[in-house]
Backbone as numpy.savetxt, mean C-alpha at the origin, in Angstrom:
# Nx Ny Nz CAx CAy CAz Cx Cy Cz
48.76 21.62 -12.56 48.09 21.47 -11.29 46.56 21.41 -11.50
46.04 22.17 -12.43 44.60 22.20 -12.70 44.13 20.84 -13.18
44.95 20.14 -13.95 44.57 18.83 -14.46 44.42 17.84 -13.30
45.36 17.89 -12.32 45.29 17.01 -11.16 44.05 17.30 -10.33
43.70 18.57 -10.19 42.49 18.94 -9.44 41.25 18.40 -10.14
41.25 18.48 -11.45 40.12 17.97 -12.23 39.97 16.47 -12.04
41.08 15.73 -12.13 41.05 14.28 -11.95 40.61 13.93 -10.53
41.10 14.67 -9.55 40.73 14.43 -8.16 39.22 14.66 -7.97
38.71 15.72 -8.52 37.28 16.02 -8.42 36.43 14.94 -9.09
36.90 14.47 -10.24 36.17 13.41 -10.94 36.17 12.12 -10.13
37.30 11.81 -9.48 37.36 10.58 -8.66 36.43 10.70 -7.45
36.36 11.88 -6.86 35.44 12.07 -5.75 33.99 11.89 -6.20
33.67 12.44 -7.33 32.32 12.30 -7.87 32.02 10.84 -8.18
33.02 10.13 -8.72 32.84 8.71 -9.02 32.55 7.93 -7.74
33.30 8.19 -6.66 33.06 7.51 -5.39 31.66 7.80 -4.87
31.26 9.05 -4.98 29.91 9.44 -4.53 28.83 8.71 -5.33
29.01 8.66 -6.64 28.03 7.98 -7.49 28.01 6.48 -7.23
29.17 5.89 -6.96 29.22 4.46 -6.64 28.48 4.16 -5.34
28.60 5.07 -4.36 27.86 4.88 -3.11 26.36 4.98 -3.35
25.95 5.91 -4.19 24.52 6.03 -4.52 24.04 4.79 -5.25
24.85 4.30 -6.18 24.48 3.10 -6.93 24.33 1.91 -6.00
25.21 1.79 -5.03 25.13 0.70 -4.06 23.83 0.79 -3.27
23.45 2.01 -2.88 22.19 2.20 -2.17 20.99 1.82 -3.01
21.01 2.20 -4.28 19.89 1.88 -5.18 19.80 0.37 -5.37
20.95 -0.27 -5.55 20.94 -1.74 -5.71 20.42 -2.42 -4.46
20.79 -1.91 -3.29 20.29 -2.47 -2.03 18.78 -2.32 -1.92
18.26 -1.16 -2.33 16.82 -0.92 -2.27 16.08 -1.86 -3.22
16.64 -2.06 -4.40 16.01 -2.97 -5.37 16.01 -4.39 -4.83
17.12 -4.81 -4.24 17.20 -6.16 -3.69 16.20 -6.33 -2.55
16.04 -5.31 -1.72 15.09 -5.39 -0.62 13.66 -5.51 -1.15
13.36 -4.78 -2.21 12.02 -4.86 -2.79 11.77 -6.21 -3.43
12.78 -6.78 -4.06 12.61 -8.07 -4.71 12.47 -9.19 -3.69
13.22 -9.12 -2.61 13.20 -10.17 -1.60 12.07 -9.98 -0.60
11.63 -8.77 -0.41 10.60 -8.50 0.57 11.22 -8.35 1.94
10.39 -7.95 2.89 10.84 -7.79 4.26 9.69 -8.12 5.18
9.93 -8.01 6.48 8.87 -8.29 7.44 7.74 -7.28 7.31
8.06 -6.06 6.92 7.06 -5.02 6.80 6.26 -5.17 5.52
6.96 -5.40 4.41 6.25 -5.57 3.14 6.86 -6.75 2.39
6.31 -7.92 2.59 6.86 -9.09 1.92 6.69 -8.99 0.41
7.57 -9.64 -0.28 7.47 -9.65 -1.75 6.19 -10.36 -2.15
5.59 -9.86 -3.17 4.35 -10.48 -3.62 4.67 -11.76 -4.39
3.97 -12.83 -4.07 4.20 -14.06 -4.82 3.65 -13.93 -6.23
4.07 -14.81 -7.09 3.57 -14.81 -8.45 2.10 -15.18 -8.49
1.49 -15.09 -9.63 0.06 -15.40 -9.71 -0.20 -16.86 -9.37
-1.26 -17.07 -8.60 -1.62 -18.44 -8.23 -2.47 -19.06 -9.32
-2.42 -20.36 -9.44 -3.29 -21.02 -10.42 -4.75 -20.78 -10.07
-5.61 -20.81 -11.05 -7.02 -20.51 -10.84 -7.67 -21.49 -9.86
-7.23 -22.75 -9.86 -7.84 -23.76 -9.00 -7.50 -23.53 -7.53
-6.42 -22.82 -7.25 -5.97 -22.66 -5.88 -6.48 -21.36 -5.26
-7.04 -20.47 -6.07 -7.49 -19.18 -5.57 -8.52 -19.38 -4.46
-8.39 -18.55 -3.41 -9.32 -18.63 -2.29 -10.67 -18.06 -2.72
-11.71 -18.70 -2.29 -13.06 -18.25 -2.60 -13.53 -17.40 -1.43
-13.95 -16.21 -1.74 -14.42 -15.30 -0.70 -15.87 -15.63 -0.36
-16.10 -15.98 0.90 -17.46 -16.29 1.32 -18.17 -15.00 1.69
-19.37 -14.84 1.19 -20.15 -13.64 1.49 -21.21 -14.00 2.51
-21.30 -13.17 3.52 -22.33 -13.38 4.52 -23.61 -12.73 4.04
-24.71 -13.38 4.28 -26.00 -12.86 3.87 -26.80 -12.50 5.12
-27.47 -11.36 5.05 -28.33 -10.96 6.15 -29.68 -11.65 6.01
-30.22 -12.02 7.14 -31.56 -12.60 7.11 -32.56 -11.46 6.88
-33.76 -11.83 6.50 -34.79 -10.82 6.26 -35.08 -10.04 7.54
-35.04 -10.72 8.66 -35.31 -10.08 9.94 -34.22 -9.04 10.26
-32.96 -9.39 9.99 -31.86 -8.46 10.25 -31.94 -7.26 9.32
-32.26 -7.49 8.05 -32.41 -6.38 7.10 -33.52 -5.43 7.54
-34.62 -5.99 8.01 -35.74 -5.18 8.47 -35.35 -4.34 9.68
-34.57 -4.92 10.59 -34.15 -4.19 11.78 -33.22 -3.04 11.39
-32.32 -3.28 10.47 -31.41 -2.23 10.02 -32.19 -1.13 9.30
-33.14 -1.52 8.49 -33.96 -0.55 7.77 -34.74 0.34 8.74
-35.31 -0.29 9.75 -36.09 0.47 10.73 -35.20 1.45 11.48
-34.02 1.01 11.89 -33.09 1.88 12.62 -32.65 3.05 11.75
-32.38 2.80 10.48 -31.94 3.87 9.58 -33.06 4.88 9.36
-34.27 4.39 9.20 -35.40 5.31 9.00 -35.61 6.19 10.23
-35.39 5.62 11.43 -35.48 6.42 12.65 -34.39 7.50 12.68
-33.17 7.14 12.26 -32.09 8.13 12.21 -32.43 9.26 11.25
-32.94 8.90 10.08 -33.30 9.94 9.10 -34.40 10.85 9.63
-35.39 10.26 10.29 -36.49 11.06 10.85 -35.94 12.02 11.91
-35.01 11.54 12.73 -34.41 12.39 13.75 -33.64 13.55 13.11
-32.91 13.26 12.05 -32.15 14.31 11.36 -33.08 15.35 10.74
-34.17 14.89 10.13 -35.14 15.83 9.54 -35.77 16.70 10.61
-36.07 16.12 11.78 -36.67 16.89 12.88 -35.68 17.92 13.40
-34.39 17.58 13.47 -33.39 18.53 13.94 -33.20 19.68 12.96
-33.32 19.40 11.65 -33.19 20.45 10.64 -34.33 21.45 10.72
-35.54 20.96 11.02 -36.70 21.84 11.09 -36.65 22.73 12.32
-35.99 22.28 13.37 -35.96 23.07 14.62 -35.01 24.23 14.56
């Protein structure tokens, strides 16, 4: 009787492991195929097709305005620290 119980327990464990294996295989397939939430990454693109990132440049006038505003903020912070 003990031998039959052992075989029964092993078969239950085998079924459990097969279910886990099926879940792992499904997860791998989902990662390989991608989904709406996280699409699969395409392979590397050729160098000629790569998108060129355009950088915006600030005019001298805009840089001066930002600099002036930042200096005013710093002066305000220094004045608050002294008080």
